[in-house]
C-alpha positions as CSV (number, residue, x, y, z in Angstrom):
1,M,0.2,-0.1,0.2
2,A,3.1,2.2,-0.4
3,A,1.4,3.7,-3.4
4,Y,-1.8,4.7,-1.0
5,I,0.4,6.3,1.0
6,R,2.7,8.3,-1.6
7,F,-0.7,9.5,-3.1
8,N,-1.8,10.9,0.0
9,N,1.4,12.9,0.2
10,M,3.1,10.6,3.3
11,Q,0.1,10.4,5.8
12,H,0.4,7.4,7.9
13,P,-2.8,5.8,7.4
14,S,-4.2,5.9,10.7
15,S,-4.6,9.4,9.9
16,M,-6.8,9.1,6.9
17,G,-10.1,7.8,6.8
18,D,-13.0,6.5,4.2
19,T,-12.8,9.6,2.0
20,K,-8.9,8.9,1.4
21,A,-9.2,5.9,0.3
22,E,-12.4,6.4,-1.6
23,L,-10.4,8.9,-3.6
24,Y,-7.4,6.6,-4.0
25,L,-9.6,3.9,-5.6
26,N,-11.3,6.9,-7.8
27,H,-7.8,8.0,-8.7
28,L,-6.6,4.4,-9.8
29,V,-9.6,4.2,-12.0
30,N,-9.7,7.6,-13.7
31,S,-6.4,8.3,-14.2
32,Q,-4.3,5.3,-13.9
33,N,-7.2,3.1,-16.3
34,I,-6.5,0.0,-14.1
35,A,-9.0,-2.7,-14.6
36,Q,-12.3,-3.4,-12.3
37,G,-10.6,-6.6,-10.8
38,T,-7.3,-4.6,-10.1
39,Q,-9.4,-1.9,-8.2
40,A,-10.9,-4.9,-6.2
41,N,-7.8,-5.9,-5.4
42,A,-6.9,-2.4,-3.8
43,L,-10.1,-2.3,-1.9
44,N,-9.4,-5.5,-0.5
45,A,-6.2,-4.3,0.5
46,L,-7.0,-1.3,2.3
47,S,-9.9,-3.1,3.8
48,F,-6.9,-5.0,5.5
49,L,-4.7,-2.4,6.4
50,Y,-7.5,-1.2,8.2
51,K,-8.8,-3.9,10.1
């Protein structure tokens, strides 16, 4: 999830919430043109990170 942290200007994940995760997932789809399955993998990784 290094890309998630870099996307959010090196903020610690504990200081970020749902909005930051949603913005990151939208960025992956809109700017990086990733596949839906890859976005699902990123969502699962974020879910695991916050558990």
